[in-house]
N, CA, C and O of each residue as an XYZ file, in Angstrom:
408
protein
N      93.933    119.413     80.792
C      94.857    120.229     79.577
C      94.990    119.050     78.932
O      95.893    118.296     79.294
N      94.130    118.679     77.872
C      94.842    117.791     76.515
C      96.256    117.755     76.464
O      97.152    118.535     76.786
N      96.182    116.369     75.852
C      98.029    116.261     75.669
C      98.129    116.931     74.486
O      97.006    117.009     73.989
N      99.275    117.649     73.549
C      99.246    118.471     72.757
C      99.986    117.663     71.406
O     100.024    117.928     70.204
N     100.682    116.275     72.445
C     100.999    115.647     71.205
C     100.650    114.513     71.116
O     100.686    113.818     72.132
N     100.065    113.794     69.499
C      99.087    112.648     69.374
C     100.089    111.934     70.000
O     101.278    112.248     69.926
N      99.611    110.879     70.685
C     100.228    109.330     71.129
C      99.819    108.611     70.939
O      98.618    108.344     70.971
N     101.177    107.691     70.512
C     101.380    106.734     69.200
C     100.620    105.308     69.758
O     100.500    104.762     70.854
N     100.176    105.025     68.355
C      98.950    103.265     69.178
C      99.811    102.961     69.646
O     100.972    103.077     69.253
N      99.183    102.240     71.137
C      99.836    100.841     71.296
C      99.893    100.034     71.046
O      99.693     99.192     71.921
N     100.185     99.600     69.775
C     101.075     98.510     68.951
C     102.432     99.068     68.599
O     103.334     98.230     68.592
N     102.767    100.325     68.302
C     103.655    100.827     67.827
C     104.654    101.843     69.573
O     105.657    102.517     69.342
N     104.338    101.767     70.425
C     104.576    101.933     72.220
C     106.460    101.151     72.242
O     107.086    100.594     71.340
N     106.757    101.393     73.364
C     107.932    100.990     73.269
C     107.407     99.508     74.252
O     106.221     99.228     74.423
N     108.301     98.882     74.684
C     108.268     97.494     75.149
C     109.215     96.875     76.311
O     110.362     96.603     75.954
N     108.855     96.616     77.702
C     109.949     96.061     78.359
C     109.682     94.455     78.514
O     108.570     94.003     78.789
N     111.129     93.457     78.252
C     111.090     92.573     78.288
C     111.650     91.516     79.483
O     112.594     90.740     79.336
N     110.798     91.687     80.752
C     111.046     90.815     81.505
C     111.145     90.122     81.742
O     109.989     89.763     81.521
N     111.914     88.683     82.396
C     110.941     87.744     82.994
C     110.516     87.637     83.835
O     110.863     88.492     84.649
N     109.618     86.731     84.283
C     108.522     86.829     84.986
C     109.112     87.412     87.437
O     108.763     88.027     88.445
N     110.197     86.468     86.780
C     110.962     86.078     88.155
C     111.567     87.730     88.370
O     111.776     88.072     89.534
N     111.834     88.701     87.294
C     112.990     89.968     87.474
C     111.595     91.300     87.415
O     111.708     92.524     87.484
N     110.343     90.437     87.265
C     109.198     91.294     86.909
C     109.122     91.268     88.505
O     109.821     92.097     89.089
N     108.170     90.204     89.432
C     108.296     90.245     90.906
C     109.165     90.664     91.493
O     108.921     90.755     92.696
N     110.293     91.037     91.141
C     111.689     91.901     92.456
C     111.057     93.008     92.058
O     110.547     93.722     92.921
N     110.943     93.466     90.277
C     110.549     94.537     90.534
C     109.541     95.413     91.033
O     109.610     96.642     91.061
N     108.487     94.611     91.473
C     106.980     95.133     91.705
C     107.258     94.430     93.438
O     106.192     94.562     94.040
N     108.070     93.920     94.135
C     107.908     94.256     95.732
C     109.782     94.838     96.173
O     110.478     94.624     97.166
N     110.100     95.809     94.563
C     110.879     96.994     95.145
C     111.910     96.636     95.161
O     112.658     97.153     95.991
N     112.599     95.285     94.002
C     113.850     95.079     94.427
C     114.393     95.546     93.128
O     114.622     94.668     92.296
N     114.672     96.949     92.769
C     115.882     96.524     91.485
C     115.362     98.234     91.502
O     114.278     98.807     91.401
N     117.095     98.742     91.728
C     117.004    100.232     91.341
C     117.218    101.109     89.892
O     117.557    102.247     89.565
N     116.894    100.124     89.389
C     116.133    101.295     87.558
C     115.073    101.449     87.589
O     114.533    102.449     87.116
N     114.411    100.420     88.207
C     113.221    101.486     87.711
C     112.247    101.492     89.577
O     112.639    100.708     90.441
N     111.122    102.415     89.846
C     110.070    102.706     90.649
C     108.534    102.495     89.879
O     108.102    102.866     88.788
N     107.885    101.630     91.125
C     106.607    101.999     91.291
C     105.800    102.676     91.090
O     105.108    102.550     92.100
N     105.161    103.616     90.255
C     104.369    104.192     90.701
C     102.283    104.454     90.956
O     101.533    105.383     91.253
N     102.222    103.707     90.778
C     101.308    102.995     90.759
C     100.821    101.939     90.321
O     100.558    101.771     89.131
N     100.500    100.448     91.902
C      99.442     99.422     92.242
C      98.498     99.462     92.601
O      98.125     99.826     93.716
N      97.526     98.862     91.178
C      96.086     99.555     92.276
C      95.071     97.884     91.715
O      95.420     97.225     90.735
N      94.216     97.628     92.337
C      93.439     96.859     92.488
C      92.707     97.234     90.963
O      92.686     98.447     90.753
N      92.133     96.422     89.918
C      91.221     96.541     89.008
C      89.753     95.897     88.455
O      88.908     96.282     87.647
N      89.909     94.676     89.350
C      88.842     93.886     89.693
C      89.187     92.876     90.595
O      90.134     93.032     91.365
N      88.515     91.858     90.578
C      88.216     90.822     91.959
C      87.626     89.533     91.215
O      86.707     89.788     90.436
N      88.009     88.173     91.327
C      87.359     86.812     90.668
C      87.130     86.257     91.570
O      87.605     86.693     92.618
N      86.537     85.383     91.597
C      86.600     84.228     92.790
C      88.090     83.607     92.739
O      88.215     82.634     93.483
N      88.974     83.884     92.185
C      89.916     83.411     92.305
C      91.445     83.643     93.007
O      92.243     83.008     93.696
N      91.305     85.123     92.299
C      92.268     85.675     91.783
C      92.168     87.463     91.982
O      90.998     87.842     91.936
N      93.060     88.449     92.165
C      92.226     89.699     92.404
C      93.880     89.848     91.249
O      94.964     89.293     91.073
N      93.121     90.895     90.784
C      93.807     91.709     89.139
C      94.511     92.892     89.871
O      94.056     93.091     90.998
N      95.857     93.998     89.350
C      95.866     94.656     89.259
C      96.331     95.200     88.725
O      97.277     94.547     88.284
N      96.351     96.789     88.125
C      97.429     97.551     87.021
C      98.391     98.219     88.063
O      98.449     98.803     89.146
N      99.233     97.648     86.810
C     100.832     98.754     87.515
C     101.156     99.085     86.747
O     101.179     98.448     85.694
N     101.685    100.580     86.936
C     103.280    101.960     86.037
C     104.315    101.899     87.681
O     104.216    101.962     88.906
N     105.290    101.731     86.543
C     106.449    101.676     86.390
C     107.255    102.880     86.059
O     106.729    103.401     85.076
N     108.397    103.617     86.480
C     108.973    104.814     85.914
C     110.623    103.892     85.637
O     111.107    102.970     86.293
N     111.115    104.554     84.494
C     112.383    103.895     84.128
C     113.317    105.048     84.710
O     113.438    106.103     84.087
N     113.870    104.860     85.725
C     115.008    105.790     86.368
C     115.530    106.583     85.070
O     114.875    107.467     84.517
N     116.845    106.129     84.649
C     117.422    106.533     84.011
C     116.789    107.332     82.687
O     117.791    107.978     82.380
N     115.759    107.716     81.684
C     114.820    108.481     80.969
C     113.720    108.833     81.602
O     113.493    110.016     81.351
N     112.866    108.340     82.355
C     111.389    108.885     83.062
C     110.529    108.350     82.241
O     109.473    108.983     82.263
N     110.513    107.135     81.264
C     109.419    107.304     80.462
C     108.735    105.496     81.726
O     109.109    104.486     82.323
N     107.394    106.472     81.290
C     106.708    105.502     82.016
C     106.348    104.472     81.759
O     106.488    104.510     80.536
N     105.689    102.814     82.134
C     105.112    101.884     81.232
C     104.459    100.952     81.958
O     105.102    100.723     82.982
N     103.282    100.191     81.876
C     102.442     99.426     82.605
C     102.464     98.493     81.868
O     102.918     98.326     80.736
N     101.682     97.565     82.920
C     101.127     95.871     82.825
C     100.247     95.731     83.507
O      99.659     96.608     84.140
N      99.992     94.399     83.468
C      98.707     94.044     84.439
C      99.144     92.927     85.023
O     100.308     92.684     84.704
N      98.316     91.574     86.294
C      98.913     91.009     87.049
C      98.077     90.350     88.117
O      97.325     91.112     88.724
N      98.069     89.438     88.363
C      96.568     88.708     89.402
C      97.762     87.798     89.551
O      98.747     87.306     88.999
N      96.493     87.961     91.488
C      97.699     86.642     92.914
C      96.336     86.663     93.200
O      95.384     87.433     93.068
N      96.535     85.724     93.571
C      95.339     84.646     94.419
C      94.766     85.494     95.302
O      95.179     86.417     96.004
N      93.557     84.893     95.078
C      92.813     85.880     96.474
C      92.870     85.030     97.573
O      92.528     85.753     98.510
N      93.146     83.701     98.095
C      92.694     83.646     99.008
C      94.655     83.048     99.418
O      95.624     83.181     98.670
N      94.615     82.303    101.086
C      95.728     81.762    101.677
C      96.068     80.511    100.701
O      97.106     79.855    100.619
N      94.416     80.361     99.735
C      94.598     78.530     99.935
C      94.693     78.649     97.189
O      94.650     77.949     96.178
N      94.812     79.891     97.618
C      95.321     79.884     95.704
C      96.611     80.446     96.092
O      96.871     81.402     96.823
N      97.388     79.615     95.422
C      98.913     79.649     95.365
C      99.661     79.982     93.699
O     100.297     79.301     92.896
N      99.325     80.960     93.733
C      99.096     82.449     91.771
C     100.117     83.789     92.348
O      99.805     84.788     92.996
N     101.134     83.439     91.936
C     101.948     84.652     92.072
C     101.858     85.518     91.241
O     101.331     85.158     90.188
N     102.374     87.186     91.352
C     102.508     87.728     89.896
C     102.818     87.479     88.938
O     103.815     86.819     88.642
N     101.923     88.017     88.126
C     102.684     86.866     86.044
C     102.308     85.586     86.030
O     102.114     85.182     84.884
N     102.053     84.432     87.252
C     101.876     83.202     86.878
C     101.924     82.568     86.040
O     102.622     81.557     85.967
N     100.958     83.135     84.914
C      99.961     82.053     84.151
C     100.509     83.490     83.153
O      99.872     83.153     84.151
N     100.812     84.253     82.604
C     101.242     85.211     81.721
C     102.581     85.545     81.330
O     103.528     84.951     81.845
N     102.707     86.210     80.688
C     104.310     87.267     80.419
C     104.214     88.225     81.176
O     103.067     88.672     81.188
N     105.269     89.014     82.151
C     104.960     90.278     81.672
C     105.265     90.896     80.504
O     106.080     90.375     79.742
N     104.523     92.349     80.138
C     104.304     92.791     78.595
C     104.225     93.911     79.394
O     103.057     94.230     79.616
N     105.411     94.929     80.126
C     104.975     96.289     79.622
C     104.994     97.059     78.890
O     105.985     96.953     78.168
N     104.331     97.920     78.638
C     103.762     98.923     77.839
C     104.160    100.361     77.680
O     103.530    101.167     78.364
N     105.283    100.902     76.738
C     105.120    102.707     76.747
C     103.767    102.963     77.487
O     102.793    102.318     77.099
N     103.646    103.698     78.345
C     102.644    105.203     78.393
C     103.199    106.204     79.467
O     104.065    106.260     80.341
N     101.704    107.347     78.617
C     101.857    108.327     79.312
C     100.871    108.926     79.528
O      99.832    109.007     78.873
N     101.378    109.686     81.134
C     101.148    110.210     81.985
C      99.653    111.824     81.355
O      99.685    112.493     80.322
N      98.673    111.871     82.443
C      97.634    112.131     81.820
C      97.199    112.906     83.017
O      96.904    112.266     84.026
N      97.097    114.674     83.029
C      96.123    115.115     84.247
C      95.187    115.279     83.955
O      94.911    115.691     82.828
N      94.052    114.936     85.150
C      92.851    114.920     85.467
C      92.427    115.643     85.770
O      93.299    116.484     85.554
N      91.163    116.471     86.441
C      90.289    117.225     87.193
C      89.798    116.645     87.388
O      89.358    116.036     86.412
N      89.261    116.111     88.916
C      88.489    115.671     89.349
C      87.491    116.240     90.937
O      87.884    116.413     92.091
N      86.212    116.386     90.358
C      85.190    116.326     90.986
C      84.666    116.625     92.367
O      83.473    116.461     92.111
N      84.683    116.857     93.291
C      84.191    116.222     94.808
C      83.155    117.094     95.631
O      83.360    118.201     96.128
N      82.088    116.399     95.656
C      80.907    117.034     96.807
C      81.160    116.407     98.221
O      81.050    115.196     98.412
N      81.507    117.305     99.207
C      81.615    117.114    100.328
C      80.285    117.600    101.047
O      80.169    117.493    102.268
C-alpha cells in the first residue's frame, strides 16, 4: 500500500549529528537510546565493504539511515566512518510485497 502522506524531500528531513565514536558505539550495540533495525551490505570494492544502516530512536520511534564502509581484508585498517562523518537522515518505513517462486 502506498504511503498516503507525502514524504518531505531529503534536504528537509531531520538529521542526527553523531561523532564518529558515538556512531561506532551505536553500530556495535552500545547505545540504549537507539537500536539498529537494519545493517546490510550494499556493495563491495577491492578494499572496502559498503553498508547501509537504519536505526530507530527509542524515545519517539523515528527512523534514521546512513552509509559507512569497513576494510575488506585484515590488511585494510578502515573502521566505520573512518573517511567520512556520520550523516544520519530521517527515513520512513514502506511496506513492499515480494513474490517468490519455489
